[in-house]
N, C-alpha and C positions, 0 to 999 in steps of 0.2 A: 668740243674739246680741241685745243690747239696741240695736235699730236707732236709736232716737231719740238715745241717748247717743253712738253711733258717728258719726252724722251731725253732731251738735253738735261733737264732738271734731275731725272733719275740717274743719268750718267755721272753727274757731278755730286750726287748725294753723299758718296763716301767721304767727301771733303767738307761736309756740312754736319751740323749737329742741331737737334731739337727743332726741325722744320716741320710745320704743319701744312698739309695740302688739303685745303677746304674746297669741297665741290658738291654738286648735286649729281643726278644721274648722268653717267657717261657711258658711251658705247665703245666696244673694242677692248684692247688690252689696257691695263692700268699699271704701267711700269713703276709708278711711285708707291705702289702697295706691295712690292716684291719683298719676300721674307728677308733677303740679304740686306735690306735697307733699314731694318729695325734699329732704332736709336739715332738714325740720321734723318729719316723722312717718314712721317706718320700721316696716313690718310684720315680725314674726318669727313664723313659723308652725311650730308643733310638729306640725302635720299640714297638708299643702298641699292646698287645695281649688281648684276651677276659678277662683274669683274672685281668687286671688292668684298663680296659676301663672305668668302672664306677668311679673308684677313680680319673682318669684323668678328666672325665666330671664334677665331683663334686668338683674339685679343691683341692683334697686331695693328688694328685700325679702330677708329671710333665711329660711332653713329650718333648723330644729334637729332632728336625728334623735334620737329617744328612745322607749323603750318606754312605752306608756301607763301601765303599772303603776308607773313611777318618777316621773312628772311631779308628783303631789301632794307628794312629799318635796322636790322641787326648789322648788316654790312656797311651801312652809311654812318650809323651813329654809335651803336653799342659795341660792335666788334669789327671795326674796319680792318681790312687786310693790309699788310705791309706792301705786298707786291701782287698785282693782278696780272695773270697770264691769260690773254684772250686771243680769239681768232676773228679776223675782220676781212671784209671785202677790200679790194684795192681802192685807193683814193680816186675820186672823179675829178673833173676839171676844176671844181670848186675846192678841192682839197678835203672832201668829206668821204668818210668810210662808213660802213654799217656793221653792226654786230651780227647781221645775217639771220640765221635760223634760231639763234638763242639770245633773246633779250632778257627774259625772266629775272634772274638774280644778277646777271652779268653786268648790266648797266649800273646797278647799285655798287657792285664791287669796284667798278672803274671810278665811280664818283667818290668813293671813300678811300681809295688806295693811296699810299704814299708814292708809289711808282707803278706805271702800267707798261707792260711789254706786250707788243702785238705780234701775232703771226699773220702776215698778209698773204692771203690765199686767193688766187684768181678764180678758184672754184666755189668760193663762198658766195651764195646769192646776195644780191643787193635788195634789202627789204625796207619797207616804209614803217614809220612810227617812231618809237622812242629809242631805237638803236642807232640813230644817225649821229656821228661824232666827227669832230675835226681831227684830221690826221696829226696835226701839230700837238694834240693832247698827249700823245704817247711819249714816254720816257725813252724808249728804244723799240726797235722792231727787227724782225727777220722776214725774209721772203721764202715761202715754202708752198709749192704747188702740190697739194695732196687731195685725193678724193675724200669727201665727207664719209664718215662711218654711216652705214645703212642698217636699218631695221626692217626685215622682211616680214610682212604679216603672215601669221600661221594659217595653215589650211583648216577651214572650218569643219567641225564634225556635225553629225545629226543633232547631238545635244546642244552644241553651240547655236545651230540654226533655230532650234526650238526656243532657246532663250531669246534669241534675236527677234523672233516673231512675237513672243509674249511682250517684250519691252516695246517693240514698234507699235503694238496695238494701243499703247498709251500715248503715243505721239500724234498730235493733230497738225493739220496744215497750218503754216504760219508760226509754229513754235520756234523758239530759239534754243539751241542745243549746246550742252557741254558734254563731251565724251573724252575719256582718257585713252590710254594706249592698251592694247592687248586684245585677246580673243573676244571678250564680251562686247566692247565697243564696235569692233569690226563686224561682228554678227548682227548687231543692231543696224549699223549703216547699210549692210547688205539687204536689209528688209524694208528700207525706206524709199525704194525706187518709185513707188506710186504716190508719194507725198508731194506737196507743192509748197513753194515759197518758204522753205525752212531757213532759219538763220543760225549763225554760229557765234557764240561768245564762250571761249574756253581757255584753259591754261595751255593746252597743246592739241594738235591734230596730226593725222597721218594720211596715208594714201586714200583711205576710204572717203574722206571729205572731198578730195579732188575728183573722184569718180562722180559724186553726186552734183558737184558744181558743173562738170562737163555735161551731165544729163539734164541740167536745168532744174534739179530738185532743190538745191541750195541756192537761193537768190538774195536772201536778206531783205526782201521787198517789204516784209511786214514787221521788221524789227522796230521796236519802240525807241531804241538807243543804238547809235552807230548804224543807222539804216543803210542797207546795201553793202556793208563791210563785214568781212570775217575778221574777228578780233581774237588774237592769241598771244601767248608769251614765248612759245617756242614750237618747233615742229620736229618730228622724228619720223623717218620712213625710208623710202627708197629714193633714187634719183628723180623719180616722178614728182614727188611732193617738193623736193628742193628746186626743181625746174619750175614748178607751178608758182612758187612764192617769189621767184627771181623777178625783180622789176615789175611786180604785180601790185598796182595801187588798190586793188580790191581787198588785199590782206594787210592788216595793221598789226604790228608787233608792239606790245606794251610790257611794262614791268609787271611782275607777278603780284606786287602789292596793289596794282590797279585791276588787272584781269581777275584776280581772286578775291578782291574786296567784296564781302557779302553785300555791302550797301550798293556797290556798282552793279553787281550781279542782279540784285533785286530791282534795279531800274528797268530791267527787261521784262515786259509783260510776257506771260506764257513761257517762262524760262524752265527748261527741263534739264536737270542734271542726271547723268547716267554714269554710275561708277560700279566697280566690282568689289568683291570681298573674298577673303580666304575662308571665313566661317562666320556663322551667325548662331547665337544661342537662342533658347526658346523664349527669352524675355525681349529679344530684339537687339541685343548688344552685337555690334559688328566689329570683327577683327579683320583688318585689311593690310597690315604691315608686318606681322610676325607669325611664325608657326611655333606655337608654344612660346618658349623664351628666346627663340632664335629669330633675330631681326631678318626679315626677308626683303623689305623695300623701305617705305616711308609713308608718312601721313600725306605728303603731297598736297593736293588741293581738294581732297574729298570733302572734308568738313566745311571748308570755305563755300563750296558749291552746294552742298546739302542745305546749309543755312540760307544762302542767298536765294536758291530756288524756292525754298519754302516761303520766303518773304515776298516773292514776286507775285504780282496780281495774276492769278491763273497758273501759277508755277507748280511744278511737280518735282519731287526728289525720288530717284529710283536707284536702288542698289540691287545688282543682279549677280548671280553666281551659279555654277553647276551644282547639283545637289550632292554629288559625290566627288571623291578624289582617289588617287592611286588605283586607277582602273576599276573604280566602283567598289573598292574594298572598304572604304570608310566614308561616313556621312559628313558633309560640310554644314548641315543643320544639326546642331549638337545641343544636348541638355544643358551643358555649361561649357564655356570656353576652356581650352586646355590650360593647365597651370603655366603661368608666365606670359600668357597671351595678353597683348595690349588691347584695350578697347579704343579702336580708332574713332568710331562714331557711336555716341551713346544711344541708348534705347529711347531717350527723350527726343533725340533729333531725327530718328529714323521714321520714315513714312512707308514707302512702298518697297517690298522685297519681292524679287522674282527669281524663279529657277525654271528649268525646262518643264516642271510639273504644274506651273501656274503662277499666279500673282496674288499678293496679299497686301492690303493697306493697313498698317498697324496703328495709324493715327487715331487716338481716342479709345483704343482697345485696352481692356484690363490685362493683367499678366496672364490670367486664366484663358482669356480669349486669344491672346497672342500665341500662347503655347499650342492651343488646339489648331490654330490656322497655320502656324509654321510647321507643325508636324505634317500637315497636308502638302507642304512644298518639298518635303524630304522624299528620297527614293523609297518606293513601297517596301523594300526589304528591311528598312530601318525604322519604319513607323511604329511597329509594336514595341520595340525596345525604347524608343523615344517616349512613347506614351507611358510605359512602365516607369521610366526615370522621372518623368514629369509628375506622376502621381506620388512617387517617393519623396519628391521635393516639395509637395504641396502646391504645385502649379496647376494640377488638375485634380478634380474630385473623383471619387471612385466610379461615379456613373456618368462622368463627362464623356461625350463622344468626340472622336477625332476623325 
């Protein structure tokens, strides 16, 4: 996020009317979503982060559901923005800048916009791939030296580590991985230290990947596509990951319609997608972007990678989550999704589900078989109630064991 430009936009918003601020996940404050700017400036989040969640829930901001693989087409052709506000690295001797750590949908916004205003930041890493642009492209620019917003990985709990071990047991030497952001991906990465020649093709990565590169675990030596390269569309983390990608030719940044294209993902043999969920019902429906009717995040690239990994030769699609929430007081394996919940990934797409209590492959299982096995992934305190609800719904017979 170009912070200096965003703050200046918010400062001027009282003089403007009916301005839409379109963005995906951003870190730090969101001055454009302040209550005082209603009627002047309205956020529209293609992925809802913590800094705009309240505004969306209160009806002061919008959330637009969309696969990350399809957003660049939207911004280039279907809904080009009038003005793109972007952050770039300083121009080099050839007059070239880079979009740094965020190419994803930003390159498409630049390509489709009527005007492009750049914040030139000497702390923005110079990165390789599709984010390289001529400085002359910009309509105007400002110079602003600001530290990039950081995301610090959470401390892993015993439950997190158990999930990480379960998922890591499904990863083989030479696999190519996609991992999102958050506790579950970090827990998995922490358990892969004894693997060899892993590759990465992902929409994003964080500090955990850097650790495994430095330990020689991630080499990309067996990747069937972009061999030896880590391919991503953006990175989020601490200064460690930002320093890692700076002037690093081993990391290529591409637009999200490329990194997240299921056909591109499927070109990678032994592609393993690892994503998390908020809840899973007993038929295998996965909710990953809302809590009931309240939007929590977004679809992102989960479905893109679930489908791409399934089509890969030797590929696997894994969805992992803790079995409980709210300190163990409620189950995340549920008889049915809460009213208003979205189905992020359909039960037809889901293959492997993992919790700290085990792993189940739902592919080819009947609804009855699914219910019985998913109950086994729930915390023991909730299994009897889930079995009772499953029988009441006809998902289990009176004598079916769970």
